Every structure is written in structure tokens, then in C-alpha cells.
N, C-alpha and C positions, 0 to 999 in steps of 0.2 A: 690681133692680126700680126702676122710676121712682117718685119721690115728690115731694111738694110740701107745704110748710106756709106759710100766709100768715095774718097776723092782727095782733094788738096786743101790745106788749111794754113792760115797764118794769123798772127796777132801782133799788136803794138800797144803795150801797156804804158802807164804813166810813170813806172819805176825806172831808175837808172839800170844800166847793164851791170850786173845780173840781178833779176828780180828776187827779193826775199821770199815772195810767195812760193816760187819754184823750189827753193832750197829748204823750205820748212813745211811743205804740204799744206799751204795756206794757213799756217798757225802763227806766223810772225807778221807784224804790220808792214804795209807798203812803205815806200820811200816818201809818199805823199799822203795827205789827210784822207783822200779817197782814192781807190783804185779805179781808174778809168781805162777801159780796154775794149776794143772791137775784136770779136771772135769771128773770123771770116772763113766761110767754107764754100768750096766749089764741089758739087756732086758730079762725079764721073760715072758712077754706077749706083743706082738707088731705086728702091721701090717701097711702097706701102701696100701690102697685100698685092693686088695686081695693077696698082697705079704706078707707072714708071716716072722716075724723078731725075733721070739722066740729064746732065747739062745745065741744071739749075744751080743758082748760088743763093746763099742766105747769109745774113750778118746779124749777130747778136752784140749790140753795144751795151757794155756792162758798166754800171756805176755802183761800186760796192764800198762798204767800210774798209778801212785800212787792213784789218784782219778779215780776209775773205771768208774764212770758215765760220764767222759769226752770222753769215747770211744777211737777210734784208737787202738783197741786191735789187736795184732798179735796172730793168733790161728793156731795150728798144729793139724790136725785131723787124728786120727788113728782108723782103723776099723778092727774088727776081721777077720783074714785071711780065716775063714771058710765061709764068706759071698760069695754068688754067685754074678755074675755081676749084676743081677737083684736086689738082696738085697742091694748091695753096692749103686747102683743108687738111690734106695728108701730111704736109710738113708741120703745120700747126699741131696736129695730133701727136706726131713724133716728138716734137720739141716740148710739148706740154709735160712729158714724163709719164703719161698715162699708159705707155706701151713698153716700158722697160728700157734696159740699156743705159748708156751714159746720161741721157736726159732725165731719167728717173732719179739717178744719183744727184744730179744738179738741182732738180726742181725744189727741194726743201730750202735751198739757199735763196730762191727768188721770192722777193716780197711783192714786187710790182712788175707786170709785163705790159709794155706799151706796144701798140700795133696789133697785128702785123701791117706794115706798109708795103704795098707793091711799088717797086722802084726800078729804074734801069741800073743794073750792076755791071760794071766793067771789071773783069778779073783777068789779070795778066800774071804769068809766071815763067821764070827760067830756072836754071839750076840752083842759083843762090839768091834769087831776087823774087819778090812778090809785090804786087800792086793791086789795089782796088779803088774804084771811084764810083760814087753815087753823086751825079752832078747836082750841085747846089746844096749838098748835105755833108759829104765826107770824101776825103782822099787820104789813103794810107799807102806807104811804100816802105819796105824793109829790105835790107841787104845783109847777108851773112857776114859775121865778124871773122876775119881770117887770123889764123895763128901766125905770129911773126916767125916761128920756128919752121913750120911746115908749109905755110901758104894755103892750108886747108881750113874750111869753116870749123870753128870750135863747136863742141857739143856738150850739153848737159845730159848726163846719163843717170839711169835708175831713179827717175823722178816720179812724183805722183801728179799726173796731169791727165785731163780727160781725153787728150788726143794720143797719148802714148808715153812710154817711159823715157825715150830718148828724143831730145830736141836740139836741133841746130840753134846756135845763139846768133841773134841778129840785132841790128840797130836801125831805127827808122830814119829815113831822109825826108819824108813827108808824113805828117800825122795829125791832120785837121778834121774836126767834127763840129758841126754847128747845125742843129735842127731847130729852126724857129718855132715849130709846132710844140716842141717840148721845152723851150727856153733852157737849152742845155748845150754847152760848147766846151771844147778843150783842144789843146795842141800838144801832141806827144812827139814832136820832131826831136830826133836825137836820143830817144828813149829806147827801152828794152823791146825786143821782138823775138818771135820764134816762128818756125814754119816746119811743116812735114806733111806726109800723107796721113790720112786717117781712115778708120773703118769702124763704124758703129752698127749694132744690130740689136734687135729685141723682138718682142711680141709673145 
């Protein structure tokens, strides 16, 4: 089945600014023993065959070895509670990697998938700022890092990243995750972040 997801994205990993994973295509170790990162997506235009997915958000919280390319990721999947059963199943199918595109490339790295959980997701964005909240579970906020020379947000370019080659560099001002169902928590405040638009497709 043909599918497409396009919208806005941000992340806040446990590394210092700038993350070694980004500069090495996931071949060098993170700054911490484990890489802990939420991958937050808001879908502005999306479909799975004839099922529309516009306006929904999803979050993949990743716990991986320090060298992400080694795989064995544990991933907790959260999906916007506004999704119907049909939309939820469509998103799970896409993110499983069974229908091509970026999820198919990432799927061999995932050792355990938790969820999906249907939750309220508050996603907010401005030009250089992104925020997401799932009440009682997580809150992340990142702000673009400005160049002292130009006053513009600095960017990493020509990278290997599932969202695109060029990524604005950001730092988190809030970075908390604590899901008691999974006995898993971390705090990434002050750590590395990125944001940009994204467009995936497959089928």
C-alpha cells in the first residue's frame, strides 16, 4: 500500500551539543552509556492508502546502545489519542517498516517495540522552538542555538539522518521522560536537539 507522512519533527537526545552520532552516521559512541532520545513527529499531510492521517502526532522514545548502529534499540511508541482504530493501525503498519521508506531502514535496529500507547499529545512549534508534552509521562522543549556571529540558528549539513541531510542545531530547556509502566526515566535538559520538516513515503 502506498503511504506518505509529511510534517514537523524534533528530537532531544542525551548527548551534549553536538551529538557524535550525527557527525559519524551512528558509528561513534554517544556521550553517555545509552542514547536516550524522543523522536517527535507531527503529521501535517499523511495517508496510508486511502486512510488520512493529517493532524496526528506520534513519538518514538528510543533507548539504544551508545553506538546506535549496533541496533538492539528499545522503542516506546506513543500515538495521538485522537487517532481512530483505523488510523492507529495504519501508523503502526507504517512504523513497523513493512511498507518501505525510512521505517524499513530503521526496523532492523529495533530489538523491542513497546506500545503503541494512545495518549494526549500537545505539540507546539514556532520558527526556532519546539515543545511536546504527554501529561504525566514526558515534556520536551528545544530552542535553536544561535551563531554569535550572525544571530541565526546554526546548522549541521550533509549528515546521515532519517529526517534529512540538514539539521538546525538546538539545545533543550526541558527534557523529562518518566513512564511508570516501563520503569524507564531520564532527563535531557540542556542536551542536544534538532528540528526540521520531514517527508517520508513508501509502499
